[in-house]
C-alpha positions in Angstrom: 50.9 151.7 -83.7 52.7 148.9 -85.8 55.4 148.7 -83.0 52.5 148.6 -80.4 50.4 145.8 -82.0 53.6 143.7 -82.5 54.0 143.8 -79.0 50.3 143.1 -77.9 49.6 140.3 -80.5 53.3 139.0 -80.1 53.4 139.2 -84.2 55.6 140.9 -86.7 53.3 143.7 -87.8 54.6 146.3 -90.1 52.9 150.0 -90.8 52.0 149.0 -94.3 50.3 146.0 -92.8 47.9 148.5 -90.4 46.5 150.9 -93.4 42.9 150.8 -92.8 41.0 149.9 -96.2 37.8 151.2 -94.7 34.6 150.1 -92.9 32.6 149.0 -96.2 35.8 146.8 -97.1 35.4 143.0 -96.6 39.1 142.3 -97.2 42.4 144.3 -96.0 45.8 143.9 -94.2 44.8 142.9 -90.8 41.2 141.9 -91.5 41.1 139.9 -88.4 41.6 143.2 -86.5 38.9 144.9 -88.6 36.4 142.4 -87.5 36.8 144.1 -83.9 37.3 147.9 -84.7 35.1 149.8 -82.6 34.6 152.3 -85.5 33.7 149.5 -87.9 31.5 147.6 -85.5 29.7 150.6 -84.4 28.9 151.5 -88.2 28.0 147.9 -88.8 25.4 148.0 -85.8 23.9 151.1 -87.0 23.4 149.7 -90.6 25.7 152.3 -92.3 28.6 151.8 -94.5 30.8 154.1 -92.5 30.6 156.7 -89.8 30.8 159.9 -91.7 27.2 159.3 -92.8 26.0 158.9 -89.1 23.7 161.4 -87.7 26.2 161.2 -84.5 29.4 161.9 -86.2 32.0 162.6 -84.7 31.0 160.7 -81.9 33.4 159.0 -79.2 34.6 156.1 -81.6 36.5 158.3 -84.5 37.3 161.0 -82.2 39.6 158.8 -80.0 41.6 157.9 -83.3 41.8 161.4 -84.4 44.5 162.3 -81.7 46.6 159.1 -83.0 46.0 159.1 -86.5 45.2 162.8 -88.0 45.0 161.7 -91.5 41.9 159.5 -90.3 40.2 162.7 -89.6 41.1 164.5 -92.8 40.0 161.5 -94.9 36.6 161.1 -93.0 36.1 165.0 -93.3 36.8 164.6 -97.1 34.2 161.9 -97.3 31.4 163.7 -95.3 31.8 166.6 -97.6 31.2 164.3 -100.6 28.4 162.6 -99.3 
């Protein structure tokens, strides 16, 4: 992913730079990207902190990422179980 984004944005983006710090955060490694993240935008539009508390979870937004970032699904499922 870091390699892909480095090419897409013509920037030196390292794997450590793209670790998601969660939708509720207002800071992060690539906060500029976070502002356009479909998952984050959707959660904010629904007035919720994160998609795991949404009645429509899992919808298309997070599901698209699960195949690319299986750890994200595990993290969200843990959060959903704790809420």
